[in-house]
C-alpha positions, -999 to 999 in steps of 0.1 A, spaced: 165 544 219 150 533 186 114 523 190 103 488 180 95 483 143 60 467 142 62 453 107 84 452 76 67 481 59 63 502 90 63 540 86 70 567 110 43 592 119 66 619 106 67 603 71 29 599 70 24 636 80 49 647 53 31 626 27 -3 641 35 11 676 37 27 674 3 -4 659 -13 -25 687 2 -2 714 -11 -5 699 -47 -43 693 -44 -50 729 -33 -27 744 -59 -3 760 -35 25 746 -55 28 724 -86 36 687 -85 71 685 -100 74 665 -132 96 634 -135 101 642 -172 138 641 -180 139 674 -199 121 692 -171 146 678 -145 175 686 -168 164 722 -172 161 727 -134 192 707 -125 215 725 -150 202 760 -141 232 783 -137 256 760 -156 267 759 -192 267 732 -218 304 731 -215 300 720 -179 280 689 -190 308 678 -213 338 692 -195 366 666 -197 341 638 -203 339 618 -235 308 620 -257 300 584 -246 300 594 -210 277 624 -216 253 603 -237 253 575 -211 239 598 -183 212 612 -206 201 577 -216 201 566 -179 180 596 -169 155 589 -197 151 552 -187 150 559 -149 123 586 -153 102 563 -174 105 535 -149 96 559 -120 65 572 -138 52 538 -150 62 513 -124 72 528 -90 37 537 -78 52 566 -58 32 584 -32 36 621 -27 66 618 -4 82 592 -27 76 614 -57 92 644 -40 122 624 -29 127 610 -64 125 644 -79 150 659 -54 175 631 -59 174 633 -97 176 670 -98 205 670 -74 223 643 -94 221 665 -125 233 695 -105 263 677 -91 272 664 -126 274 700 -139 292 713 -108 318 686 -111 321 694 -148 327 730 -141 353 721 -115 372 698 -139 371 724 -167 388 748 -143 411 723 -126 414 692 -149 444 679 -130 421 670 -100 405 643 -121 438 626 -129 454 628 -95 478 598 -91 466 576 -62 479 547 -43 464 513 -55 430 510 -37 416 482 -16 382 472 -29 357 454 -7 334 433 -27 303 414 -15 266 413 -11 249 440 10 244 427 46 275 404 43 298 425 65 312 448 39 307 480 60 324 464 90 354 453 69 356 487 53 356 505 86 381 482 102 405 487 73 400 524 74 409 524 112 444 514 101 463 548 99 482 535 68 449 534 48 421 559 40 384 560 36 357 582 21 336 604 45 298 600 42 295 637 35 319 635 6 301 606 -9 268 624 -4 282 654 -22 314 648 -43 318 685 -51 345 701 -29 341 737 -17 357 763 5 347 766 32 337 729 33 301 729 44 295 693 34 296 679 70 270 704 81 248 696 51 252 659 57 242 662 94 211 681 83 203 654 57 208 626 82 186 644 107 157 645 82 164 609 71 161 596 107 129 615 112 114 599 81 129 564 89 136 561 126 151 526 121 177 538 96 207 533 119 197 498 129 205 488 92 235 509 87 252 532 113 257 567 98 278 597 108 284 628 87 322 625 87 323 587 93 338 565 67 311 551 44 304 535 11 307 555 -21 271 550 -31 266 587 -35 292 588 -63 274 560 -81 240 578 -76 255 609 -92 262 589 -123 227 574 -121 238 539 -112 207 522 -96 227 513 -64 206 535 -41 175 537 -63 165 501 -65 166 499 -27 140 527 -25 117 522 -54 102 494 -75 119 501 -109 122 467 -126 127 480 -162 155 503 -151 172 476 -131 169 453 -162 183 480 -184 212 486 -161 221 449 -158 224 446 -195 241 479 -201 278 487 -202 289 502 -168 322 516 -181 310 553 -183 297 551 -146 331 539 -134 351 564 -154 331 591 -137 336 573 -104 374 572 -109 374 610 -116 355 616 -84 378 594 -64 409 611 -77 394 645 -70 384 635 -35 419 621 -28 435 654 -39 411 674 -18 415 652 13 452 651 8 454 614 12 462 603 -23 493 586 -11 473 561 12 454 532 -3 417 541 -3 393 515 10 363 514 -14 331 496 -7 296 494 -21 274 463 -27 268 475 -63 305 468 -69 298 430 -68 276 434 -98 299 458 -116 332 444 -105 346 440 -141 340 477 -149 354 488 -115 385 466 -117 392 478 -152 396 513 -138 419 501 -110 438 470 -122 464 474 -95 438 471 -67 438 446 -39 404 429 -34 386 417 -3 357 394 -9 331 392 19 309 361 22 279 352 43 252 325 41 228 335 14 197 329 34 209 354 60 219 379 33 185 376 18 165 380 50 186 411 60 184 426 25 146 422 23 142 438 57 163 468 49 148 474 14 113 471 28 120 498 53 133 522 26 104 515 3 77 517 29 73 554 31 78 561 -6 49 540 -20 16 527 -7 18 495 -28 39 467 -13 41 430 -21 64 411 2 65 381 -21 76 402 -50 102 419 -29 116 385 -16 117 371 -52 135 401 -66 162 402 -40 167 364 -42 173 370 -80 194 400 -73 217 382 -49 222 353 -73 229 378 -102 255 397 -82 272 365 -71 275 352 -106 288 385 -119 313 387 -92 326 352 -98 330 360 -135 349 393 -128 373 377 -104 382 349 -128 398 374 -151 414 395 -123 451 389 -117 456 409 -86 456 397 -50 422 386 -36 414 378 1 382 362 14 367 370 48 334 354 60 308 369 82 310 342 108 347 347 113 342 384 118 315 377 144 337 352 162 369 373 164 372 403 142 408 411 150 419 376 141 399 376 109 415 409 99 449 396 107 443 367 83 431 391 57 462 412 60 484 381 56 465 370 25 470 405 9 507 406 20 501 436 41 517 445 75 493 440 104 512 461 129 504 471 165 490 504 154 465 488 130 455 462 156 449 488 184 429 511 161 408 482 150 401 472 186 389 508 192 367 507 161 352 474 173 345 489 207 328 519 192 307 498 168 295 477 198 276 508 209 258 512 176 221 505 173 227 484 142 229 453 163 191 456 168 185 447 132 190 409 139 162 411 165 140 429 140 146 401 114 139 374 139 106 391 150 94 402 115 107 372 95 105 344 121 111 317 96 146 330 91 154 334 128 
């Protein structure tokens, strides 16, 4: 059972021990503190790959976009994030791995370019703020045998391999993540092969989706919000088509979901103009409280500098920004859009999904209904329901 969370920026003993151990290793010269310089990271991340793997089938614009993103993100991490030793190590590892995955995908597409252009069924895209029920809707849709989802392990590592060791690697990664943050599953229930959001694919293209929920990087967030997202979603589309070919489910509509999509809906829908859209809604005060709680827990162990007022202000701004961007994108989208609200999901998930299917002109048959009921029953045993209790205890004014 998950132990109580004493305050918003609580850390596990394991995280504190790791932070002190890493700092000791650097202080005593047993190993060097890795640099967050973009050239240094690029040299390490691209080791064993060629320049051709960076370009591969990508346009010059796409190649230049990643280089620029890396430069801006590294500067923000060095100058603004106030990372402790554990946070610095995690940032270094994530960026180095993103560069490595970029080259590995490039090599794969040079050898098998057809993977990146695999024809796929029109996807179903779940749009909405984080904490608005998007994960629940995604997993209920994926329970329908006629549809398909993305495994967590495949989002975490988009490079297919034989034998496919990604589930084992994902289990190991989740084991360590839960040791560092024992409250992780109360925010978002994870499973190595469970359907999950495609946040890993966005991170591989250096979208801030996962990064701004871990680190204070305001200049990079501002850069991203004013920057064209088209290169990110061209890469995302290539990953999706490759994953569909590898999973052999290209004929089934893929259910796509990530809160970052709300902010980038225009660029995403430009890649999939034939998509069906589901918009999730929830009262903004509830979204804000839940978002602040989740982000605080992720930031807690990566920096020793925390200001709750700043975090609350930033996520109030972020929620408003995403809502406005999503409204703008949907005004110009001509495809089908269905709306589903958090309260309806809580009241009767099956009835809410039946209405959603009707709005999208999809068949809600007995198989879909039965599989969704099984998913609801399974989700009912998940520790994520404890998060509401945490919010009421830690942010009593929102309870």
